[in-house]
Structures are given as structure tokens and as C-alpha cells.
C-alpha positions in Angstrom: 0.0 0.0 0.0 1.4 3.4 -1.0 2.0 6.2 1.6 -0.8 8.2 -0.1 -3.3 5.4 0.4 -2.2 5.0 4.1 -2.9 8.7 4.5 -6.3 8.5 2.8 -7.2 5.5 5.0 -6.2 7.4 8.1 -8.4 10.3 7.1 -11.3 8.1 6.4 -11.0 6.4 9.8 -10.8 9.8 11.6 -13.9 11.0 9.7 -16.1 8.0 10.5 -14.9 7.7 14.1 -15.7 11.4 14.7 -19.2 10.8 13.5 -19.7 7.8 15.7 -18.3 9.6 18.7 -20.6 12.6 18.2 -23.6 10.2 18.1 -22.4 8.4 21.2 -22.5 11.7 23.1 -26.3 11.9 22.4 -27.0 8.4 23.7 -28.2 7.9 27.2 -28.6 4.4 28.7 -31.0 3.7 31.6 -30.7 1.0 34.3 -29.5 -2.4 32.9 -32.0 -5.2 33.6 -32.3 -8.9 32.7 -34.6 -9.6 29.8 -35.1 -11.7 26.7 -36.1 -10.8 23.2 -38.0 -13.3 21.1 -38.4 -13.0 17.3 -41.3 -14.9 15.6 -40.2 -15.6 12.0 -42.1 -15.9 8.8 -39.3 -17.6 6.9 -36.3 -19.8 7.9 -33.0 -18.2 8.9 -30.0 -18.5 6.6 -26.7 -18.8 8.5 -23.0 -18.5 7.6 -21.8 -19.2 11.2 -22.9 -21.9 13.7 -25.0 -19.3 15.7 -26.3 -15.8 15.6 -24.3 -13.2 17.6 -26.8 -10.7 19.0 -24.2 -8.3 20.4 -22.7 -8.0 16.9 -26.1 -7.2 15.4 -26.7 -4.5 18.0 -23.3 -2.9 17.2 -24.0 -3.1 13.5 -27.3 -1.3 13.9 -25.9 1.4 16.1 -23.1 2.1 13.6 -25.6 2.3 10.8 -27.6 4.9 12.7 -24.5 6.9 13.5 -23.2 7.0 10.0 -26.4 7.0 8.0 -26.0 6.2 4.3 -22.2 6.7 4.6 -22.1 3.4 6.5 -22.3 1.6 3.1 -19.0 3.2 1.9 -16.9 2.3 4.9 -14.1 -0.2 4.5 -15.6 -3.4 6.1 -12.1 -4.8 6.6 -11.3 -2.1 9.1 -12.3 -2.5 12.7 -13.6 1.0 13.5 -14.4 -0.2 17.1 -10.6 -0.1 17.8 -10.5 3.6 17.3 -13.8 4.5 19.2 -13.6 5.3 22.9 -14.5 2.5 25.2 -18.0 2.4 26.8 -21.2 3.6 25.3 -22.8 0.2 24.8 -26.4 -0.7 25.8 -25.4 -3.9 27.5 -23.0 -5.0 30.3 -19.9 -7.1 30.4 -18.6 -10.0 32.4 -15.2 -8.8 33.6 -12.0 -10.7 34.2 -9.6 -8.1 35.6 -6.5 -10.4 35.8 -6.8 -11.4 32.1 -8.2 -8.1 30.8 -11.3 -9.8 29.4 -14.7 -8.3 28.9 -17.4 -10.6 27.7 -20.7 -9.0 26.6 -23.7 -10.0 28.6 -25.6 -10.9 25.5 -26.4 -14.5 24.5 -26.3 -16.0 21.0 -29.6 -17.1 19.4 -31.5 -19.8 21.3 -34.3 -21.9 20.1 -36.5 -24.2 22.1 -37.5 -26.1 19.0 -35.5 -29.1 17.9 -34.1 -28.6 14.4 -31.6 -29.8 11.9 -29.8 -27.4 9.5 -30.8 -27.9 5.9 -29.3 -26.9 2.5 -31.0 -25.1 -0.3 -29.5 -24.4 -3.7 -30.2 -21.0 -5.4 -29.8 -20.7 -9.2 -29.1 -17.6 -11.2 -29.7 -18.0 -14.9 -29.9 -15.3 -17.7 -33.2 -15.7 -19.7 -32.5 -14.3 -23.1 -36.1 -14.3 -24.2 -36.7 -11.4 -21.7 -34.1 -9.2 -23.3 -35.1 -6.2 -25.4 -32.2 -6.8 -27.8 -30.9 -9.6 -29.9 -27.3 -10.8 -29.8 -24.9 -13.2 -28.1 -24.8 -13.0 -24.3 -21.8 -14.4 -22.4 -23.2 -16.6 -19.6 -19.9 -18.3 -18.6 -18.4 -15.1 -17.1 -19.1 -11.5 -16.4 -22.3 -9.8 -15.2 -24.7 -12.3 -16.9 -22.8 -15.4 -15.6 -25.0 -18.3 -14.6 -24.2 -19.8 -11.2 -25.6 -22.0 -8.4 -24.9 -21.4 -4.7 -25.7 -23.5 -1.7 -27.2 -22.0 1.5 -27.5 -23.5 4.9 -30.7 -22.5 6.6 -32.5 -23.3 9.9 -36.3 -24.1 9.7 -37.4 -22.6 13.1 -40.4 -20.4 13.9 -38.8 -18.5 16.9 -35.4 -17.4 18.1 -34.6 -15.9 21.5 -31.7 -13.8 22.8 -31.0 -13.2 26.5 -29.6 -9.8 27.5 -28.5 -7.8 30.5 -28.7 -4.2 29.3 -30.9 -1.2 28.5 -34.2 -2.9 27.5 -35.9 0.3 26.1 -32.9 1.4 24.1 -32.3 -2.0 22.5 -36.0 -2.6 21.8 -36.3 0.8 20.1 -33.1 0.3 18.1 -34.4 -3.0 16.8 -37.9 -1.7 16.1 -36.5 1.2 14.0 -34.0 -0.8 11.9 -34.5 -4.6 11.9 -36.8 -6.5 9.6 -35.0 -9.8 9.2 -32.3 -12.0 10.8 -29.3 -13.8 9.4 -27.8 -13.9 5.9 -29.4 -13.4 2.5 -32.5 -11.6 3.7 -32.6 -10.0 0.2 -34.0 -13.3 -1.1 -36.5 -13.7 1.7 -34.7 -15.6 4.5 -35.2 -14.7 8.2 -38.1 -12.3 7.9 -39.4 -11.2 11.3 -43.1 -11.5 11.9 -43.1 -9.9 15.3 -40.8 -9.2 18.3 -41.6 -9.5 22.0 -39.7 -8.5 25.1 -40.0 -10.1 28.5 -38.3 -9.3 31.8 -36.3 -12.1 33.5 -35.4 -12.6 37.2 -32.1 -14.1 36.4 -29.3 -13.2 33.9 -29.2 -16.0 31.3 -26.9 -14.1 28.9 -23.8 -16.0 30.0 -24.9 -19.4 31.4 -28.3 -21.0 31.5 -29.1 -24.4 33.2 -25.4 -25.3 33.3 -24.7 -24.5 29.6 -22.8 -21.6 28.0 -25.1 -19.2 26.2 -22.3 -17.6 24.1 -18.6 -18.2 23.4 -17.0 -18.0 26.8 -13.3 -17.9 27.5 -12.1 -20.8 29.6 -10.6 -18.3 32.1 -14.1 -17.8 33.5 -14.8 -21.5 34.0 -14.3 -24.0 36.8 -15.1 -26.9 34.4 -16.4 -27.4 30.9 -17.4 -30.1 28.4 -15.8 -28.8 25.2 -13.3 -26.1 24.2 -12.4 -24.5 20.8 -10.6 -21.4 19.5 -13.4 -18.9 19.0 -13.9 -15.1 18.9 -15.6 -14.1 22.1 -16.7 -10.6 21.4 -17.4 -8.3 18.4 -16.3 -8.0 15.7 -16.3 -11.7 15.3 -14.1 -11.6 12.2 -11.2 -10.0 14.1 -8.5 -12.5 14.7 -7.3 -10.7 17.9 -10.6 -11.6 19.5 -10.0 -15.3 19.3 -9.3 -17.2 22.5 -9.9 -20.8 23.8 -13.6 -20.7 24.6 -16.4 -23.0 25.7 -18.8 -23.1 22.7 -22.5 -22.1 23.2 -24.9 -24.8 24.4 -22.2 -27.0 25.9 -21.8 -27.8 29.6 -20.0 -25.2 31.6 -19.6 -24.2 35.3 -18.4 -20.7 36.1 -15.8 -20.2 38.8 -17.2 -19.3 42.2 -16.4 -15.6 41.7 -19.0 -15.3 39.0 -21.3 -18.3 39.7 -23.8 -16.5 41.9 -24.5 -13.8 39.3 -25.1 -15.8 36.2 -27.5 -18.6 35.3 
């Protein structure tokens, strides 16, 4: 990368981060409480990862609101969160001071329905008889190329997320911006029929009934059933966020220090 491009990239980061910081100053969060949000779906969810990360979705929507239409011209390979001041999130964190770890108190998507992931194949094919002109069209490459692509989808009717955070802020953020969950919503996957919020007595965002409810670094755990290298906080594509974690929905017991607060 040339020095000129480095300078342009730095200027872009400063510009977008300043807009996000200004928007953060306008945000006010109320008391954090335990609640769950349940989405009733009118179509299956298409996934590209083993589970849906709700904290990542919240951050995505907050950034979209902060930047407006300019969000769509940001470099998605740059982690803007690294340059934004800490704090200013509508949910809490499980802290491990000795290790410097802060795990969001937001679960991944949970379904009470038994299900098995399925595969669907989508086809794109150029239909020449619809064209307003006559001539040879290249369908082996270029804009009119024919292709088939496989999608993994989950045939469930409801998905639930457990959160310890600002219920009103998160609910209104979702209500303003969210109409579907998962990948490939442009072809009809994951459409939301309705959304409901319910207060909870306990915090199930980290552990529920002896099982992890999100990727959880092993440093928090007294015992666990499985372990794998996983990103434990947003952005989940950032390699620096990968640690040895207990995967969601596997057996896990927190260390005594945190056990009385979660699950």
C-alpha cells in the first residue's frame, strides 16, 4: 500500500470515528436489567456461522444509525471499534480483571424447537427471451454469468436472545431498523413477523441451566465439556478476539467468583 493510500485510509478512519463519537454523546442508557427478546419468524434463517451473535447485530445497527447512508461506503475490513472510545454500549460485560477480558452480557440465538440445518440451492440464470435486444450474451463469465450457490438454513419459527442491558434502548433500536435476521435476507430468509420482550429474574446471557449461552473464554470457567478457539466478542471476524472458549450450548460451570451472578 502506498503512503498516499495510508494517509487516505487514516483520514477516512478519523472522519467516520468522529461521526460515531458525536452520536455516542447523544445516547443515554438507563438501568441495565435482565430480559429476553424473542423473534417470531415468517421464513427460515440463513446462516454462515454456527450461531447468531446478537451483540454483533446491536453494534451493527448502532453504527448504521451513527453514519447513516455513509455506512455503506466504509471499508468493512477495518475494525472501527478499535478507534472508538470505550464504553457507550447498551449492555453490560462479564469482567476478568486479571486477564483483561470483557465478555458482553448478550447470548447467542437460542431456540426451544429441535431442528436440523438444511441446505438449499439457489440458481441464477440469464433468460434471453426477456431481453429487449438480440445478440450473443456471455453466460460463462461477467455480469450475466450463470451460477448456483448453496445456502445453509434453519427451519425454526422462533429465536430468543437473553440480554442484561438497557431494554428500552435495545428494543427501540431493533424496532427502527430490523426486519430480518441472518444472511441473504434479500432473497427472503429470516423475515421477522413480530418481536416480543419479557423481563427475567435471572441473567441468562452467559450461562443457563449449566450450559454456556455464548462463546465464553475458559478463564471464567471452573469446568467445561468442550473447548475450541473462538472469537468471544465483536467484531467476530477480528483474529485478535479469538481465544480458547467454551462453545455455546455445551456444559459449563463458572468459577465461584461469578457463579452467583449468572444462570
